[in-house]
C-alpha positions as CSV (number, residue, x, y, z in Angstrom):
1,M,0.2,-0.3,0.0
2,P,1.5,3.7,-1.0
3,M,2.2,6.0,1.6
4,P,-0.5,8.9,1.2
5,N,1.4,12.3,-0.5
6,P,1.3,15.2,2.5
7,P,-1.6,17.8,1.5
8,K,-1.0,20.5,-0.6
9,D,-0.3,23.7,2.0
10,D,-0.8,26.9,1.3
11,G,0.0,28.1,4.6
12,A,-3.7,29.3,5.8
13,Q,-5.4,27.7,8.4
14,K,-8.4,25.8,7.3
15,G,-11.3,26.3,10.0
16,A,-9.3,29.1,12.1
17,Q,-13.1,31.2,13.7
18,K,-11.3,34.7,12.2
19,P,-9.2,34.7,9.1
20,I,-5.8,35.6,10.1
21,N,-3.6,39.2,9.0
22,L,-2.6,38.6,5.7
23,A,1.0,40.2,6.9
24,V,0.8,37.9,10.3
25,Q,0.4,34.9,8.0
26,K,2.6,35.3,5.7
27,A,4.9,35.3,8.5
28,M,4.1,32.1,9.7
29,P,6.0,28.9,9.1
30,T,3.4,27.0,6.7
31,G,2.5,23.6,8.6
32,T,5.1,21.2,5.7
33,Q,7.7,23.2,7.3
34,V,6.9,23.0,11.0
35,H,6.6,19.3,10.5
36,D,9.8,18.3,8.4
37,A,11.1,20.7,11.1
38,L,10.4,18.6,13.7
39,M,10.6,15.1,11.2
40,A,13.9,15.2,10.2
41,P,15.8,14.7,13.3
42,I,13.6,11.9,14.6
43,D,13.5,10.2,11.1
44,A,14.2,11.8,8.3
45,D,11.8,8.8,6.3
46,L,8.8,10.6,6.8
47,T,9.5,13.8,6.2
48,T,6.8,15.8,3.3
49,E,10.0,15.4,0.7
50,N,10.8,11.6,1.6
51,L,7.1,10.7,1.7
52,Q,7.2,10.1,-2.0
53,T,9.9,7.7,-2.0
54,L,9.3,5.2,0.0
55,D,7.8,2.9,-1.9
56,A,11.1,2.4,-4.5
57,K,13.4,2.6,-1.2
58,Y,12.1,-0.1,0.8
59,A,9.8,-2.2,-2.5
60,G,12.6,-5.5,-2.3
61,E,11.6,-5.7,1.7
62,T,10.6,-9.0,3.3
63,P,7.2,-8.5,5.6
64,D,8.7,-8.5,8.7
65,E,11.1,-6.0,7.6
66,R,7.8,-4.1,6.3
67,R,6.6,-4.7,10.4
68,K,9.8,-3.2,11.9
69,R,9.7,-0.4,9.8
70,S,6.0,0.3,10.8
71,D,7.3,-0.1,13.7
72,R,10.0,2.4,13.9
73,Y,6.9,5.1,12.6
74,K,5.0,4.7,15.0
75,L,7.6,5.2,17.1
76,A,8.4,8.1,15.3
77,L,5.6,9.8,15.2
78,Q,4.9,8.9,19.2
79,K,8.2,10.8,19.6
80,Y,6.8,13.7,16.8
81,D,4.0,14.4,18.5
82,I,6.6,14.9,22.0
83,A,8.1,17.1,20.3
84,F,5.5,19.5,18.3
85,L,4.4,20.2,21.4
86,A,7.2,21.3,23.2
87,W,7.5,23.3,19.8
88,V,4.1,25.1,20.2
89,N,4.6,25.3,23.9
90,G,8.1,27.2,23.1
91,L,6.3,29.5,20.8
92,N,3.7,30.4,23.4
93,E,6.0,31.1,25.5
94,K,8.2,32.8,23.5
95,V,4.9,35.0,22.6
96,N,4.0,35.8,25.8
97,Q,7.0,37.3,27.2
98,F,7.1,39.3,24.6
99,R,3.5,40.6,25.2
100,Q,3.9,41.2,29.1
101,S,7.0,43.5,27.6
102,V,5.5,45.4,25.1
103,L,2.4,46.1,28.1
104,A,4.7,46.5,30.5
105,Y,6.9,48.8,28.2
106,A,2.7,50.7,27.0
107,E,2.5,51.0,30.8
108,K,5.3,52.7,31.9
109,K,5.4,55.3,29.1
110,S,1.4,55.7,29.4
111,G,3.0,56.1,33.3
112,Q,5.2,58.8,31.9
113,I,2.4,60.5,29.3
114,D,0.7,61.0,33.1
115,V,3.0,62.1,35.0
116,D,4.9,65.1,32.2
117,K,0.5,65.8,31.8
118,M,0.5,66.5,35.7
119,T,3.4,67.9,36.1
120,N,2.1,70.9,32.5
121,L,-1.0,71.4,34.6
122,E,0.8,71.6,37.8
123,S,3.1,74.7,35.7
124,Q,-0.3,75.3,34.0
125,I,-1.8,76.4,37.5
126,S,1.5,77.8,39.4
127,N,1.9,80.6,36.3
128,L,-1.9,81.3,37.0
129,T,-2.1,81.5,40.3
130,G,1.3,82.8,40.7
131,E,2.8,80.3,43.2
């Protein structure tokens, strides 16, 4: 039975509730890129490029060799799931850290603007009252 070819990956998120801004979408890696980056060190046979060559590569294998390869692939896919979860968690952590730093910067700037406004207002009141 031939290995299925992976679906075409245009980088768009199918089934997303809200469309992603085009600029953000362009910055995101495609599913193929993520899959291959994570899978290559686990089992190169299961990268998208190599999936198409497996029938030829293993044309002469025995049923026992095929079973062993199938078991190897099952283990590789389990490792991939772990690697993918770690990647998603790492990405979330980086995004959340950056978000927190942006919010802290905005709060600091907002506070500085408020201090500047208060100083200016106090100065104007002093000028009016002659103090």
